[in-house]
VOKOLLO-774540 format. One record per residue (C-alpha): y, x, z; residue in one letter. Coordinates in steps of 0.25 Angstrom, whole numbers, padded with zeros to 4 digits, always signed. Each point is the difference from the previous one (the first is absolute). Last residue first. Example, Ala and Ser with C-alpha at 12.3 -4.5 7.8 and 13.67 -1.06 7.14 Angstrom:
<recs>
-0004+0055+0029S -0014-0006+0002A 
</recs>
This chain:
<recs>
+0020-0079-0069X -0014+0005+0001X +0005+0010+0010X +0006-0011+0008X -0013-0009-0002X -0008+0011+0006X +0009+0001+0012X -0002-0014+0004X -0013+0003+0006X -0005-0014+0006X -0009-0003-0012X -0005+0014-0001X +0006+0013-0006X -0004+0014+0005X +0012+0007+0006X +0009+0008-0008X +0001+0015+0001X +0015+0004+0000X +0002+0003+0015X -0010+0011+0001X -0011-0007+0007X -0010+0010+0006X +0000-0007+0014X -0004-0013-0007X +0010-0011+0000X -0005-0013+0007X -0006-0011-0009X +0010-0010-0006X +0013-0004+0007X +0000-0015-0005X -0005-0006+0013X +0010+0009+0008X +0011-0006-0008X -0004-0014+0005X +0001+0005+0014X +0013+0007-0002X +0006-0013-0007X -0004-0009+0012X +0005+0010+0010X +0014+0000-0006X +0001-0015-0001X -0005-0001+0014X +0010+0010+0005X +0012-0007-0007X -0003-0014+0006X +0003-0011-0010X -0012+0005-0009X -0010-0007+0009X +0007-0014-0002X -0010-0009+0007X -0009-0012-0001X -0006+0002-0014X +0004+0014+0000X -0011+0003+0011X -0011-0004-0010X +0006+0010-0011X +0003+0011+0010X -0014-0001+0006X -0006+0001-0014X +0008+0012-0004X -0004+0007+0013X -0014-0003-0003X +0001+0005-0014X +0007+0013+0005X -0012+0002+0009X -0010-0002-0012X +0008+0010-0008X +0001+0010+0011X -0015+0001+0003X -0004+0000-0015X -0009-0010-0007X +0011-0010+0000X +0009+0008-0010X +0013-0008+0000X +0003-0005-0014X -0003-0014+0002X +0007-0002+0013X +0012+0008-0006X +0001-0009-0012X -0001-0013+0009X +0012+0005+0008X +0008+0004-0012X -0003-0014-0006X +0004-0007+0012X +0013+0008+0000X +0002-0004-0014X -0002-0014+0003X +0010+0001+0011X +0010+0006-0009X -0002-0010-0011X +0002-0011+0010X +0014+0006+0004X +0003+0013+0007X +0005-0004+0014X -0005-0014+0001X -0013+0004-0007X -0002+0012+0010X +0003-0009+0012X -0011-0010-0006X -0010+0011-0001X +0003+0006+0013X -0001-0014+0008X +0007+0000+0013X +0012-0005-0007X +0009+0012+0002X +0007+0006+0012X +0014-0002+0007X -0005-0014+0006X +0012-0007+0006X -0001-0013-0008X -0016+0001+0000X +0000+0001+0016X +0010-0011+0001X -0009-0010-0006X +0004-0005-0014X +0009-0012-0002X +0012+0009-0003X -0007+0006-0012X -0005+0014+0000X +0003+0009-0012X +0009+0011+0006X -0009-0001+0013X -0012+0004-0007X +0005+0013-0006X -0001+0003-0014X +0009+0011-0006X -0009+0012+0002X -0005+0000-0014X +0009-0010-0008X +0002-0015+0000X -0012-0002-0010X -0001+0004-0015X -0006-0013-0005X -0001-0010+0011X +0015+0002+0005X +0004-0011+0009X -0013-0007+0000X -0006+0013+0005X +0010+0001+0012X -0003-0014+0004X -0015+0003-0001X +0002+0012+0009X +0008-0009+0010X -0011-0010-0001X -0010+0010+0005X +0008+0003+0012X +0000-0015+0003X -0015-0001+0000X -0001+0013+0008X +0009-0006+0011X -0006+0011+0009X -0014-0006+0000X +0000-0002+0015X +0012-0009-0001X -0004-0008-0012X -0014-0002+0007X -0013+0005-0007X +0002+0014+0005X -0001-0005+0014X -0015+0000-0001X +0000+0015-0004X +0009+0003+0012X -0009-0009+0009X -0012+0009-0004X +0007+0013+0003X +0004-0005+0014X -0014-0005+0003X -0007+0013-0004X -0015-0004+0001X -0001-0009-0012X +0008+0009-0009X -0007+0012+0004X -0013-0007-0003X +0005-0005-0013X +0004+0015-0004X -0014+0005+0005X -0007-0010-0009X +0008+0003-0012X -0003+0015+0002X -0015-0002+0002X -0001-0010-0012X +0007+0011-0008X -0010+0010+0005X -0012-0009-0003X +0005-0002-0014X +0003+0014-0003X -0014+0006+0004X -0008-0008-0010X +0011+0000-0010X +0001+0015-0001X +0013+0005+0006X +0014+0003-0005X +0004-0012-0008X -0006-0010+0010X +0006+0009+0012X +0014+0000-0007X +0000-0015-0002X -0004-0003+0014X +0011+0010+0005X +0009-0008-0009X -0003-0013+0007X +0001+0006+0014X +0014+0007-0004X +0006-0013-0006X -0003-0008+0013X +0006+0011+0009X +0012+0002-0009X +0003-0015+0000X -0001-0002+0015X +0008+0012+0005X -0003+0000+0015X +0005+0015+0000X -0011+0005+0010X -0013-0007-0004X -0004+0000-0015X +0009+0012-0003X -0006+0008+0011X -0014-0004-0001X +0000+0002-0015X +0007+0013+0001X -0011+0005+0010X -0011-0004-0010X +0007+0006-0012X +0002+0013+0007X -0015+0000+0004X -0004-0002-0014X +0008+0012-0005X -0005+0009+0011X -0015-0004-0002X +0001+0001-0015X +0007+0014+0001X -0012+0004+0009X -0011-0003-0010X +0003-0007-0013X +0012-0006-0007X +0001-0013-0008X +0000-0010+0011X +0010+0008+0008X +0010+0000-0011X -0001-0015-0001X +0001-0002+0015X +0012+0010+0001X +0008-0007-0011X -0002-0014+0006X +0004+0006+0014X +0012+0007-0006X +0004-0013-0007X -0001-0008+0012X +0007+0010+0009X +0012+0000-0010X +0001-0016+0001X -0004-0001+0015X +0010+0011+0004X +0011-0004-0009X -0002-0014+0006X +0000+0004+0014X +0012+0009+0000X +0001+0012+0009X -0005+0009-0012X -0008+0009+0010X -0008-0012+0004X +0006-0014-0002X -0006-0008+0011X +0002-0015+0004X +0000+0000+0015X -0010-0005+0011X +0005-0001+0014X +0003-0014+0002X -0008-0008-0010X +0000-0013-0007X +0008+0005-0012X -0001+0016-0001X +0013+0005+0006X +0009+0008-0009X +0003+0014+0006X -0004+0008-0013X +0012-0004-0008X +0010+0007+0010X -0003+0014-0005X +0005-0004-0014X +0001+0015-0005X +0014+0003-0003X -0003+0015+0003X +0014+0001+0006X -0005-0010+0011X -0009+0011+0006X +0008+0002+0013X -0001-0015+0002X -0015+0000+0000X -0002-0001+0015X +0009-0012+0001X -0011-0008-0008X -0010+0003+0012X -0011+0010-0003X -0014-0005-0004X -0013-0004+0006X +0003-0015-0003X -0014-0003-0006X +0005-0001-0014X +0009+0012+0001X -0011+0009+0004X -0009-0006-0011X +0010+0002-0010X +0002+0015+0005X -0015+0002-0002X +0001-0006-0014X +0012+0009-0004X -0008+0012+0005X -0012-0004-0009X +0010-0001-0012X +0006+0014+0004X -0014+0006+0001X -0004-0006-0014X +0012+0005-0006X -0002+0014+0005X -0015+0000-0002X +0001-0005-0014X +0010+0011-0004X -0010+0010+0005X -0011-0006-0008X +0009+0000-0012X +0003+0014+0002X -0015+0004+0001X -0003-0008-0013X +0011+0007-0008X +0013-0007-0002X +0007-0001-0014X -0006-0014-0002X +0007-0005+0013X +0013+0004-0005X -0002-0006-0014X -0006-0013+0005X +0011-0001+0010X +0011+0001-0011X -0008-0010-0009X +0001-0010+0011X +0013+0004+0006X +0007-0006-0013X -0002-0013+0008X +0010+0004+0010X +0010-0001-0011X -0001-0015+0001X +0003+0000+0015X +0012+0010-0002X +0006-0009-0011X +0000-0012+0009X +0006+0008+0011X +0011+0005-0009X +0003-0015-0004X -0005-0005-0014X +0010-0004-0010X +0000-0015-0003X +0009-0002-0012X -0011-0002-0010X -0001+0014-0005X -0002+0005+0015X -0011-0011+0002X -0008+0005-0012X +0002+0015+0002X -0006+0003+0013X -0011-0009+0001X -0003+0000-0015X -0001+0015+0000X -0007+0001+0013X -0011-0009-0005X -0002+0006-0014X +0000+0014+0006X -0011-0004+0010X -0008-0006-0011X +0002+0012-0009X -0005+0010+0010X -0008+0009-0010X +0010-0003-0011X +0012+0004+0008X -0007+0013+0004X -0004+0004-0014X +0014-0003-0006X +0007+0008+0011X -0010+0012-0003X -0008+0007+0010X +0000+0015-0003X -0008+0004+0012X +0011+0008+0006X +0011-0010-0003X -0009-0011+0006X -0002+0008+0013X +0015+0002+0001X +0003-0014-0001X -0012-0004+0010X +0006+0010+0010X +0014-0007-0001X -0007-0014+0002X -0008+0006+0012X +0012+0004+0007X +0007-0013-0003X -0012-0007+0006X -0001+0009+0012X +0015-0001+0003X -0001-0016-0001X -0012+0000+0009X +0008+0008+0011X +0012-0009-0001X -0009-0012+0003X -0006+0005+0013X -0014-0003+0006X -0012-0003-0009X +0007+0000-0013X +0007+0013+0004X -0013+0006+0004X -0005-0003-0014X +0012+0005-0008X +0001+0013+0009X -0014+0003-0002X +0001-0002-0015X +0012+0009+0000X -0007+0011+0008X -0012+0000-0009X +0008-0001-0013X +0008+0012+0004X -0013+0008+0003X -0006-0004-0013X +0013+0005-0007X +0000+0013+0007X -0015+0002-0004X +0003-0003-0014X +0011+0010-0001X -0008+0011+0007X -0011-0003-0011X -0014-0005+0004X 
</recs>
């Protein structure tokens, strides 16, 4: 390996670690890591002679979605906000992560996995402490106010209890923790089912701890249901049918037993059928439809849709004051980019699902994360949270990374092509 390739590989390792740790802890760290990986990917592309035409052709569905989402609203007089542009450009992180991880050797991939897996488990442990109230008082966090972490959000009492709290882990936000944690669990499960030996045991252990943490500590109903369903899907795809079916039945039985024995959790699920317990979800959906009716072709502009701006006076107060989206990612995407934009978004997700190499550990893991995102998007807006958006594209990019770089790789030697290896298409372009 040349000195230049060694330096680039170390750069990618550090930046990927920052990216992943930031998704699990601090938003600014993730942004630095993503930007660093993007810069490294440009250097790698130049070294390997990747043409712009080849790259655009290899990622045509992504290019089409971003082109429409950014340009169509702008040309129709609905320019995207800075936040809206940033969330769309997060999707460029998919090929960036694929390039970055594709340049890591197997040893460095394992090192990265240990770092990120360790931080995730630490976040799960913190969530457990927060849930059981073994946690400092709100005043203790005053010196760390400069971090802008929402420390106060982990002191919300679980309804029907006096000493149980809705936890948020190192993210200090129960929805961020459940959404990112759910994607991490699905990814770890898929990876574990395709590995062998010690690595398999560790990956499955991370998935098991994450499942318990996401399912019990943040009291996030949609994330819990989506995660159980997706774990069943991943098991069916990753194990022989004679083993997968009993395993799925065991996971489902364990989930139902937990719900039966945990009265506060059971009551929270039952409360979701009421208007108050659902968080005025019907009204929030209506705000998305109002925005869509206003501009069905090009949308109101990425980042421009907020539920409170399209709420009617007769809607519940929560909807009239809600600064977020419609609680349906696909509807929110349609509201901001128009019906064609939402369709292109769906095509992009479908194309990714089809292209991911399910026979490889990272491919099956990424498919699990994608399935979790799609199910969760029916009841939430995962892309509304920056770290969830950046974690999503990182995991998808990992699925496209291809086999690890060999120790003798010079930096110009292409990896062998397969269905999930986009580099073969870049070279063909």
